[in-house]
N, CA, C and O atoms as a CHARMM CRD file, in Angstrom:
* protein
*
  304
    1    1 MET  N    -19.10400  17.22700 -18.44500 PROA 1      0.00000
    2    1 MET  CA   -18.45000  17.41100 -17.15900 PROA 1      0.00000
    3    1 MET  C    -19.01800  16.44100 -16.13400 PROA 1      0.00000
    4    1 MET  O    -18.27800  15.87300 -15.33000 PROA 1      0.00000
    5    2 SER  N    -20.31800  16.25400 -16.16300 PROA 2      0.00000
    6    2 SER  CA   -20.96200  15.35400 -15.20900 PROA 2      0.00000
    7    2 SER  C    -20.49500  13.90900 -15.39500 PROA 2      0.00000
    8    2 SER  O    -20.32100  13.17500 -14.42300 PROA 2      0.00000
    9    3 ALA  N    -20.29800  13.51500 -16.63500 PROA 3      0.00000
   10    3 ALA  CA   -19.81600  12.15500 -16.90800 PROA 3      0.00000
   11    3 ALA  C    -18.40400  11.97300 -16.36000 PROA 3      0.00000
   12    3 ALA  O    -18.07700  10.91500 -15.82300 PROA 3      0.00000
   13    4 TRP  N    -17.57000  12.99900 -16.49100 PROA 4      0.00000
   14    4 TRP  CA   -16.20300  12.93600 -15.96700 PROA 4      0.00000
   15    4 TRP  C    -16.23000  12.78000 -14.45200 PROA 4      0.00000
   16    4 TRP  O    -15.48300  11.97900 -13.88900 PROA 4      0.00000
   17    5 ILE  N    -17.09800  13.55200 -13.79400 PROA 5      0.00000
   18    5 ILE  CA   -17.22300  13.46200 -12.33200 PROA 5      0.00000
   19    5 ILE  C    -17.70400  12.07400 -11.93700 PROA 5      0.00000
   20    5 ILE  O    -17.17100  11.47800 -11.00200 PROA 5      0.00000
   21    6 ASP  N    -18.70700  11.55100 -12.64000 PROA 6      0.00000
   22    6 ASP  CA   -19.22200  10.21100 -12.34700 PROA 6      0.00000
   23    6 ASP  C    -18.13200   9.15200 -12.52100 PROA 6      0.00000
   24    6 ASP  O    -17.98700   8.26400 -11.68100 PROA 6      0.00000
   25    7 ASN  N    -17.36600   9.24900 -13.61200 PROA 7      0.00000
   26    7 ASN  CA   -16.28400   8.29000 -13.85100 PROA 7      0.00000
   27    7 ASN  C    -15.20800   8.38900 -12.77300 PROA 7      0.00000
   28    7 ASN  O    -14.69800   7.37400 -12.30000 PROA 7      0.00000
   29    8 THR  N    -14.87000   9.61200 -12.39000 PROA 8      0.00000
   30    8 THR  CA   -13.85600   9.81300 -11.34700 PROA 8      0.00000
   31    8 THR  C    -14.33100   9.21900 -10.02600 PROA 8      0.00000
   32    8 THR  O    -13.56300   8.55200  -9.33400 PROA 8      0.00000
   33    9 LEU  N    -15.58400   9.45600  -9.67500 PROA 9      0.00000
   34    9 LEU  CA   -16.13700   8.89000  -8.44000 PROA 9      0.00000
   35    9 LEU  C    -16.13800   7.36700  -8.48700 PROA 9      0.00000
   36    9 LEU  O    -15.81100   6.71700  -7.49400 PROA 9      0.00000
   37   10 ASP  N    -16.49900   6.79800  -9.61900 PROA 10     0.00000
   38   10 ASP  CA   -16.48500   5.33700  -9.76700 PROA 10     0.00000
   39   10 ASP  C    -15.07600   4.78800  -9.56900 PROA 10     0.00000
   40   10 ASP  O    -14.88300   3.77500  -8.89700 PROA 10     0.00000
   41   11 GLU  N    -14.08500   5.47200 -10.16500 PROA 11     0.00000
   42   11 GLU  CA   -12.69600   5.02900 -10.01600 PROA 11     0.00000
   43   11 GLU  C    -12.24000   5.13000  -8.56100 PROA 11     0.00000
   44   11 GLU  O    -11.57100   4.22900  -8.05500 PROA 11     0.00000
   45   12 LEU  N    -12.59800   6.21300  -7.89700 PROA 12     0.00000
   46   12 LEU  CA   -12.21900   6.38600  -6.49300 PROA 12     0.00000
   47   12 LEU  C    -12.88400   5.33800  -5.60200 PROA 12     0.00000
   48   12 LEU  O    -12.25300   4.80700  -4.68800 PROA 12     0.00000
   49   13 GLU  N    -14.14900   5.04400  -5.86500 PROA 13     0.00000
   50   13 GLU  CA   -14.85100   4.01900  -5.08400 PROA 13     0.00000
   51   13 GLU  C    -14.22500   2.64800  -5.30200 PROA 13     0.00000
   52   13 GLU  O    -14.08900   1.87200  -4.35600 PROA 13     0.00000
   53   14 ALA  N    -13.84300   2.34300  -6.53800 PROA 14     0.00000
   54   14 ALA  CA   -13.19200   1.06100  -6.82300 PROA 14     0.00000
   55   14 ALA  C    -11.84700   0.98200  -6.10100 PROA 14     0.00000
   56   14 ALA  O    -11.50000  -0.06100  -5.54600 PROA 14     0.00000
   57   15 HSD  N    -11.10100   2.06400  -6.10800 PROA 15     0.00000
   58   15 HSD  CA    -9.80200   2.08800  -5.42800 PROA 15     0.00000
   59   15 HSD  C     -9.99000   1.93300  -3.91800 PROA 15     0.00000
   60   15 HSD  O     -9.22100   1.22600  -3.26800 PROA 15     0.00000
   61   16 LEU  N    -10.99900   2.58300  -3.36400 PROA 16     0.00000
   62   16 LEU  CA   -11.28600   2.46800  -1.93300 PROA 16     0.00000
   63   16 LEU  C    -11.64900   1.03300  -1.57100 PROA 16     0.00000
   64   16 LEU  O    -11.19900   0.52800  -0.54200 PROA 16     0.00000
   65   17 ARG  N    -12.44900   0.37100  -2.39300 PROA 17     0.00000
   66   17 ARG  CA   -12.79000  -1.04200  -2.14200 PROA 17     0.00000
   67   17 ARG  C    -11.54400  -1.90800  -2.16200 PROA 17     0.00000
   68   17 ARG  O    -11.39800  -2.81100  -1.33900 PROA 17     0.00000
   69   18 GLU  N    -10.64200  -1.63600  -3.10300 PROA 18     0.00000
   70   18 GLU  CA    -9.39100  -2.38600  -3.20200 PROA 18     0.00000
   71   18 GLU  C     -8.53800  -2.17400  -1.94600 PROA 18     0.00000
   72   18 GLU  O     -7.97000  -3.12400  -1.40700 PROA 18     0.00000
   73   19 LEU  N     -8.45600  -0.93600  -1.49200 PROA 19     0.00000
   74   19 LEU  CA    -7.68400  -0.64200  -0.28300 PROA 19     0.00000
   75   19 LEU  C     -8.29200  -1.32500   0.94300 PROA 19     0.00000
   76   19 LEU  O     -7.56000  -1.83800   1.79000 PROA 19     0.00000
   77   20 LYS  N     -9.60300  -1.33600   1.04100 PROA 20     0.00000
   78   20 LYS  CA   -10.26400  -1.99800   2.16200 PROA 20     0.00000
   79   20 LYS  C     -9.98900  -3.49800   2.15400 PROA 20     0.00000
   80   20 LYS  O     -9.78200  -4.09900   3.20800 PROA 20     0.00000
   81   21 ARG  N     -9.98800  -4.10600   0.96500 PROA 21     0.00000
   82   21 ARG  CA    -9.65800  -5.54000   0.86600 PROA 21     0.00000
   83   21 ARG  C     -8.22400  -5.79300   1.31800 PROA 21     0.00000
   84   21 ARG  O     -7.95800  -6.77300   2.01400 PROA 21     0.00000
   85   22 GLU  N     -7.30100  -4.91800   0.92800 PROA 22     0.00000
   86   22 GLU  CA    -5.90000  -5.07400   1.31300 PROA 22     0.00000
   87   22 GLU  C     -5.73300  -4.94200   2.82300 PROA 22     0.00000
   88   22 GLU  O     -5.00400  -5.72200   3.43600 PROA 22     0.00000
   89   23 VAL  N     -6.39900  -3.96700   3.42100 PROA 23     0.00000
   90   23 VAL  CA    -6.32500  -3.79300   4.87500 PROA 23     0.00000
   91   23 VAL  C     -6.89200  -5.01900   5.56900 PROA 23     0.00000
   92   23 VAL  O     -6.30900  -5.50900   6.53700 PROA 23     0.00000
   93   24 SER  N     -8.00500  -5.51300   5.09400 PROA 24     0.00000
   94   24 SER  CA    -8.61600  -6.69900   5.69000 PROA 24     0.00000
   95   24 SER  C     -7.68600  -7.90300   5.59600 PROA 24     0.00000
   96   24 SER  O     -7.55000  -8.66000   6.55600 PROA 24     0.00000
   97   25 ARG  N     -7.04800  -8.08000   4.44600 PROA 25     0.00000
   98   25 ARG  CA    -6.13300  -9.20700   4.25800 PROA 25     0.00000
   99   25 ARG  C     -4.95200  -9.09600   5.22400 PROA 25     0.00000
  100   25 ARG  O     -4.56100 -10.08100   5.85100 PROA 25     0.00000
  101   26 ARG  N     -4.39600  -7.90700   5.33900 PROA 26     0.00000
  102   26 ARG  CA    -3.24600  -7.72600   6.23200 PROA 26     0.00000
  103   26 ARG  C     -3.64800  -7.88500   7.70100 PROA 26     0.00000
  104   26 ARG  O     -2.87500  -8.42300   8.49300 PROA 26     0.00000
  105   27 GLU  N     -4.83900  -7.42700   8.07000 PROA 27     0.00000
  106   27 GLU  CA    -5.30300  -7.63600   9.43700 PROA 27     0.00000
  107   27 GLU  C     -5.44800  -9.12800   9.71900 PROA 27     0.00000
  108   27 GLU  O     -5.10700  -9.59100  10.80800 PROA 27     0.00000
  109   28 TRP  N     -5.95300  -9.88500   8.73900 PROA 28     0.00000
  110   28 TRP  CA    -6.07700 -11.32400   8.91500 PROA 28     0.00000
  111   28 TRP  C     -4.69100 -11.95500   9.08300 PROA 28     0.00000
  112   28 TRP  O     -4.50800 -12.82600   9.93300 PROA 28     0.00000
  113   29 GLU  N     -3.71600 -11.52200   8.27900 PROA 29     0.00000
  114   29 GLU  CA    -2.36400 -12.06300   8.38500 PROA 29     0.00000
  115   29 GLU  C     -1.76900 -11.80200   9.76600 PROA 29     0.00000
  116   29 GLU  O     -1.16500 -12.69200  10.36500 PROA 29     0.00000
  117   30 VAL  N     -1.94100 -10.57600  10.26800 PROA 30     0.00000
  118   30 VAL  CA    -1.41500 -10.24200  11.59500 PROA 30     0.00000
  119   30 VAL  C     -2.09200 -11.10700  12.64300 PROA 30     0.00000
  120   30 VAL  O     -1.42700 -11.63100  13.53600 PROA 30     0.00000
  121   31 SER  N     -3.40100 -11.26100  12.54600 PROA 31     0.00000
  122   31 SER  CA    -4.14500 -12.08400  13.49500 PROA 31     0.00000
  123   31 SER  C     -3.65100 -13.52300  13.46300 PROA 31     0.00000
  124   31 SER  O     -3.45300 -14.13800  14.51100 PROA 31     0.00000
  125   32 TRP  N     -3.45300 -14.06000  12.26300 PROA 32     0.00000
  126   32 TRP  CA    -2.97900 -15.44300  12.13600 PROA 32     0.00000
  127   32 TRP  C     -1.60100 -15.59700  12.76600 PROA 32     0.00000
  128   32 TRP  O     -1.35100 -16.55200  13.50000 PROA 32     0.00000
  129   33 LEU  N     -0.71200 -14.65600  12.47600 PROA 33     0.00000
  130   33 LEU  CA     0.63100 -14.72100  13.04000 PROA 33     0.00000
  131   33 LEU  C      0.60700 -14.63200  14.56000 PROA 33     0.00000
  132   33 LEU  O      1.32100 -15.37400  15.23600 PROA 33     0.00000
  133   34 GLU  N     -0.19700 -13.74200  15.09600 PROA 34     0.00000
  134   34 GLU  CA    -0.28800 -13.61600  16.54500 PROA 34     0.00000
  135   34 GLU  C     -0.88600 -14.87900  17.16400 PROA 34     0.00000
  136   34 GLU  O     -0.42200 -15.33600  18.20800 PROA 34     0.00000
  137   35 ASP  N     -1.90000 -15.43700  16.53200 PROA 35     0.00000
  138   35 ASP  CA    -2.52100 -16.67100  17.03200 PROA 35     0.00000
  139   35 ASP  C     -1.55600 -17.84200  17.00300 PROA 35     0.00000
  140   35 ASP  O     -1.69300 -18.78600  17.78100 PROA 35     0.00000
  141   36 ASN  N     -0.57400 -17.78300  16.10300 PROA 36     0.00000
  142   36 ASN  CA     0.38700 -18.87600  15.96800 PROA 36     0.00000
  143   36 ASN  C      1.72100 -18.57100  16.64500 PROA 36     0.00000
  144   36 ASN  O      2.73000 -19.22200  16.37500 PROA 36     0.00000
  145   37 GLY  N      1.71100 -17.57800  17.52200 PROA 37     0.00000
  146   37 GLY  CA     2.87300 -17.30000  18.34900 PROA 37     0.00000
  147   37 GLY  C      4.00700 -16.57100  17.65400 PROA 37     0.00000
  148   37 GLY  O      5.11700 -16.51500  18.18300 PROA 37     0.00000
  149   38 LEU  N      3.75700 -16.02200  16.50600 PROA 38     0.00000
  150   38 LEU  CA     4.81300 -15.27900  15.81300 PROA 38     0.00000
  151   38 LEU  C      4.68000 -13.80500  16.16700 PROA 38     0.00000
  152   38 LEU  O      3.57200 -13.29800  16.34000 PROA 38     0.00000
  153   39 GLY  N      5.79200 -13.13600  16.27200 PROA 39     0.00000
  154   39 GLY  CA     5.78600 -11.75000  16.72600 PROA 39     0.00000
  155   39 GLY  C      5.23700 -10.77800  15.70800 PROA 39     0.00000
  156   39 GLY  O      5.45200 -10.91900  14.50400 PROA 39     0.00000
  157   40 ARG  N      4.53600  -9.80500  16.20700 PROA 40     0.00000
  158   40 ARG  CA     3.98800  -8.74200  15.36200 PROA 40     0.00000
  159   40 ARG  C      5.11300  -7.91700  14.73500 PROA 40     0.00000
  160   40 ARG  O      4.99900  -7.49200  13.58600 PROA 40     0.00000
  161   41 VAL  N      6.18300  -7.69000  15.47000 PROA 41     0.00000
  162   41 VAL  CA     7.28800  -6.87800  14.93900 PROA 41     0.00000
  163   41 VAL  C      7.88000  -7.54200  13.70000 PROA 41     0.00000
  164   41 VAL  O      8.14600  -6.87500  12.70100 PROA 41     0.00000
  165   42 HSD  N      8.08600  -8.85900  13.76800 PROA 42     0.00000
  166   42 HSD  CA     8.61500  -9.58200  12.61400 PROA 42     0.00000
  167   42 HSD  C      7.69300  -9.41200  11.41600 PROA 42     0.00000
  168   42 HSD  O      8.15700  -9.17600  10.30000 PROA 42     0.00000
  169   43 HSD  N      6.40500  -9.52800  11.64000 PROA 43     0.00000
  170   43 HSD  CA     5.43600  -9.41100  10.55700 PROA 43     0.00000
  171   43 HSD  C      5.43900  -8.00000   9.97600 PROA 43     0.00000
  172   43 HSD  O      5.38300  -7.83100   8.75800 PROA 43     0.00000
  173   44 LEU  N      5.50300  -6.99100  10.83400 PROA 44     0.00000
  174   44 LEU  CA     5.50200  -5.61700  10.34100 PROA 44     0.00000
  175   44 LEU  C      6.74600  -5.33600   9.51000 PROA 44     0.00000
  176   44 LEU  O      6.67500  -4.62200   8.50900 PROA 44     0.00000
  177   45 ASP  N      7.88000  -5.88900   9.91400 PROA 45     0.00000
  178   45 ASP  CA     9.08900  -5.73100   9.10200 PROA 45     0.00000
  179   45 ASP  C      8.90700  -6.36400   7.73100 PROA 45     0.00000
  180   45 ASP  O      9.31100  -5.79700   6.71600 PROA 45     0.00000
  181   46 ALA  N      8.29700  -7.54000   7.70900 PROA 46     0.00000
  182   46 ALA  CA     8.04900  -8.21400   6.43600 PROA 46     0.00000
  183   46 ALA  C      7.09300  -7.39100   5.57600 PROA 46     0.00000
  184   46 ALA  O      7.28200  -7.28800   4.36400 PROA 46     0.00000
  185   47 LEU  N      6.07200  -6.80900   6.19400 PROA 47     0.00000
  186   47 LEU  CA     5.13100  -5.97600   5.44300 PROA 47     0.00000
  187   47 LEU  C      5.82100  -4.74100   4.88100 PROA 47     0.00000
  188   47 LEU  O      5.53700  -4.32600   3.75800 PROA 47     0.00000
  189   48 ARG  N      6.72200  -4.15300   5.65500 PROA 48     0.00000
  190   48 ARG  CA     7.45000  -2.98200   5.15900 PROA 48     0.00000
  191   48 ARG  C      8.27900  -3.34400   3.93200 PROA 48     0.00000
  192   48 ARG  O      8.30500  -2.60700   2.94600 PROA 48     0.00000
  193   49 ARG  N      8.95500  -4.48400   4.00500 PROA 49     0.00000
  194   49 ARG  CA     9.76000  -4.91000   2.85000 PROA 49     0.00000
  195   49 ARG  C      8.85700  -5.16700   1.64900 PROA 49     0.00000
  196   49 ARG  O      9.17300  -4.75500   0.53300 PROA 49     0.00000
  197   50 GLN  N      7.72800  -5.84800   1.87500 PROA 50     0.00000
  198   50 GLN  CA     6.79500  -6.14300   0.79300 PROA 50     0.00000
  199   50 GLN  C      6.22700  -4.84500   0.23500 PROA 50     0.00000
  200   50 GLN  O      6.13900  -4.67400  -0.98100 PROA 50     0.00000
  201   51 SER  N      5.84600  -3.94000   1.11300 PROA 51     0.00000
  202   51 SER  CA     5.27000  -2.67400   0.68900 PROA 51     0.00000
  203   51 SER  C      6.27500  -1.87200  -0.12400 PROA 51     0.00000
  204   51 SER  O      5.91600  -1.24800  -1.12300 PROA 51     0.00000
  205   52 SER  N      7.51700  -1.88900   0.29900 PROA 52     0.00000
  206   52 SER  CA     8.55900  -1.16400  -0.42000 PROA 52     0.00000
  207   52 SER  C      8.71300  -1.71400  -1.83200 PROA 52     0.00000
  208   52 SER  O      8.87200  -0.95400  -2.78700 PROA 52     0.00000
  209   53 ARG  N      8.66400  -3.03800  -1.96100 PROA 53     0.00000
  210   53 ARG  CA     8.76200  -3.64300  -3.29100 PROA 53     0.00000
  211   53 ARG  C      7.52900  -3.33300  -4.11900 PROA 53     0.00000
  212   53 ARG  O      7.64400  -3.03200  -5.30700 PROA 53     0.00000
  213   54 SER  N      6.35000  -3.40000  -3.51200 PROA 54     0.00000
  214   54 SER  CA     5.12200  -3.22900  -4.28800 PROA 54     0.00000
  215   54 SER  C      4.90500  -1.78000  -4.70300 PROA 54     0.00000
  216   54 SER  O      4.16300  -1.52100  -5.65100 PROA 54     0.00000
  217   55 THR  N      5.54100  -0.82000  -4.00900 PROA 55     0.00000
  218   55 THR  CA     5.34700   0.58100  -4.37400 PROA 55     0.00000
  219   55 THR  C      6.43100   1.10200  -5.29500 PROA 55     0.00000
  220   55 THR  O      6.43700   2.28900  -5.62000 PROA 55     0.00000
  221   56 GLN  N      7.35100   0.24700  -5.72400 PROA 56     0.00000
  222   56 GLN  CA     8.42300   0.72700  -6.58100 PROA 56     0.00000
  223   56 GLN  C      7.88500   1.32300  -7.86800 PROA 56     0.00000
  224   56 GLN  O      8.44700   2.29000  -8.38200 PROA 56     0.00000
  225   57 SER  N      6.79600   0.76000  -8.40200 PROA 57     0.00000
  226   57 SER  CA     6.24300   1.30800  -9.63200 PROA 57     0.00000
  227   57 SER  C      5.55000   2.64700  -9.37300 PROA 57     0.00000
  228   57 SER  O      5.39400   3.45700 -10.28700 PROA 57     0.00000
  229   58 GLU  N      5.13400   2.87900  -8.11700 PROA 58     0.00000
  230   58 GLU  CA     4.46000   4.11900  -7.78000 PROA 58     0.00000
  231   58 GLU  C      5.41900   5.10700  -7.13200 PROA 58     0.00000
  232   58 GLU  O      5.05300   6.25300  -6.86700 PROA 58     0.00000
  233   59 GLY  N      6.62300   4.67200  -6.88300 PROA 59     0.00000
  234   59 GLY  CA     7.56600   5.44300  -6.09600 PROA 59     0.00000
  235   59 GLY  C      7.85900   4.59800  -4.87100 PROA 59     0.00000
  236   59 GLY  O      7.14000   3.63600  -4.60300 PROA 59     0.00000
  237   60 GLY  N      8.86300   4.92600  -4.14700 PROA 60     0.00000
  238   60 GLY  CA     9.18900   4.11900  -2.98700 PROA 60     0.00000
  239   60 GLY  C     10.23000   4.82800  -2.16800 PROA 60     0.00000
  240   60 GLY  O     10.26400   6.05800  -2.12600 PROA 60     0.00000
  241   61 TYR  N     11.07100   4.07500  -1.52100 PROA 61     0.00000
  242   61 TYR  CA    12.10400   4.66200  -0.69500 PROA 61     0.00000
  243   61 TYR  C     13.46700   4.38300  -1.30800 PROA 61     0.00000
  244   61 TYR  O     13.77300   3.26100  -1.70900 PROA 61     0.00000
  245   62 ASP  N     14.26500   5.41900  -1.36800 PROA 62     0.00000
  246   62 ASP  CA    15.62300   5.30500  -1.87200 PROA 62     0.00000
  247   62 ASP  C     16.42000   4.47600  -0.88000 PROA 62     0.00000
  248   62 ASP  O     16.47500   4.81200   0.30300 PROA 62     0.00000
  249   63 SER  N     17.03700   3.39800  -1.34500 PROA 63     0.00000
  250   63 SER  CA    17.74700   2.48800  -0.45300 PROA 63     0.00000
  251   63 SER  C     18.98000   3.12900   0.17000 PROA 63     0.00000
  252   63 SER  O     19.46100   2.65800   1.20100 PROA 63     0.00000
  253   64 ARG  N     19.48900   4.17100  -0.42200 PROA 64     0.00000
  254   64 ARG  CA    20.70300   4.80900   0.10900 PROA 64     0.00000
  255   64 ARG  C     20.42200   5.68300   1.31700 PROA 64     0.00000
  256   64 ARG  O     21.21700   5.71100   2.25600 PROA 64     0.00000
  257   65 GLY  N     19.30700   6.39500   1.31100 PROA 65     0.00000
  258   65 GLY  CA    19.08600   7.33600   2.40400 PROA 65     0.00000
  259   65 GLY  C     17.70000   7.24800   3.00900 PROA 65     0.00000
  260   65 GLY  O     17.37300   8.00000   3.92700 PROA 65     0.00000
  261   66 GLY  N     16.88000   6.33700   2.50200 PROA 66     0.00000
  262   66 GLY  CA    15.54200   6.21000   3.03400 PROA 66     0.00000
  263   66 GLY  C     14.61400   7.34500   2.63300 PROA 66     0.00000
  264   66 GLY  O     13.54100   7.51600   3.21200 PROA 66     0.00000
  265   67 ARG  N     15.03400   8.11900   1.64000 PROA 67     0.00000
  266   67 ARG  CA    14.19400   9.23500   1.19500 PROA 67     0.00000
  267   67 ARG  C     13.07600   8.71600   0.31300 PROA 67     0.00000
  268   67 ARG  O     13.24000   7.72000  -0.39300 PROA 67     0.00000
  269   68 ARG  N     11.94400   9.39200   0.35600 PROA 68     0.00000
  270   68 ARG  CA    10.81500   9.04800  -0.49500 PROA 68     0.00000
  271   68 ARG  C     11.15100   9.49300  -1.90000 PROA 68     0.00000
  272   68 ARG  O     11.58500  10.62700  -2.10500 PROA 68     0.00000
  273   69 VAL  N     10.95600   8.61400  -2.87600 PROA 69     0.00000
  274   69 VAL  CA    11.19800   8.96600  -4.27200 PROA 69     0.00000
  275   69 VAL  C      9.94100   8.66700  -5.06900 PROA 69     0.00000
  276   69 VAL  O      9.17600   7.76600  -4.72600 PROA 69     0.00000
  277   70 SER  N      9.73800   9.40700  -6.10700 PROA 70     0.00000
  278   70 SER  CA     8.56500   9.24700  -6.94400 PROA 70     0.00000
  279   70 SER  C      8.96900   8.60800  -8.26200 PROA 70     0.00000
  280   70 SER  O     10.02100   8.91800  -8.82200 PROA 70     0.00000
  281   71 ALA  N      8.11400   7.70500  -8.75000 PROA 71     0.00000
  282   71 ALA  CA     8.37700   7.07600 -10.04300 PROA 71     0.00000
  283   71 ALA  C      8.07300   8.05600 -11.17400 PROA 71     0.00000
  284   71 ALA  O      8.60500   7.92500 -12.27600 PROA 71     0.00000
  285   72 VAL  N      7.22300   9.02800 -10.89700 PROA 72     0.00000
  286   72 VAL  CA     6.84300  10.01000 -11.90400 PROA 72     0.00000
  287   72 VAL  C      7.56900  11.30300 -11.58900 PROA 72     0.00000
  288   72 VAL  O      7.42000  11.85000 -10.49600 PROA 72     0.00000
  289   73 PRO  N      8.35800  11.80100 -12.54300 PROA 73     0.00000
  290   73 PRO  CA     9.06800  13.06000 -12.27600 PROA 73     0.00000
  291   73 PRO  C      8.08100  14.17000 -11.94600 PROA 73     0.00000
  292   73 PRO  O      7.04200  14.30300 -12.59300 PROA 73     0.00000
  293   74 ARG  N      8.40800  14.95400 -10.95000 PROA 74     0.00000
  294   74 ARG  CA     7.53100  16.05300 -10.55400 PROA 74     0.00000
  295   74 ARG  C      7.77800  17.25600 -11.45100 PROA 74     0.00000
  296   74 ARG  O      8.90700  17.52600 -11.86200 PROA 74     0.00000
  297   75 ALA  N      6.70800  17.96500 -11.74500 PROA 75     0.00000
  298   75 ALA  CA     6.82700  19.18400 -12.54400 PROA 75     0.00000
  299   75 ALA  C      7.49300  20.25700 -11.70600 PROA 75     0.00000
  300   75 ALA  O      7.28300  20.34500 -10.49600 PROA 75     0.00000
  301   76 ALA  N      8.29200  21.06300 -12.36400 PROA 76     0.00000
  302   76 ALA  CA     9.02700  22.11400 -11.62400 PROA 76     0.00000
  303   76 ALA  C      8.11500  23.24400 -11.22700 PROA 76     0.00000
  304   76 ALA  O      8.56100  24.20600 -10.60200 PROA 76     0.00000
């Protein structure tokens, strides 16, 4: 049981590091765009489109109604 907990914690820490890198990268992109006179709104729209594409394997938004959909069927 202890090994399972240790492995789970390691996986969560690795995922957290990955998320922090992604946030840092996106903050840098926003900063660069703002420094170069491009609007934040335009960038956020682009990020939403990119995010929607990148989350399709994890679930995403239904293009017909904007509803959240899951790639993994939920148990009843």
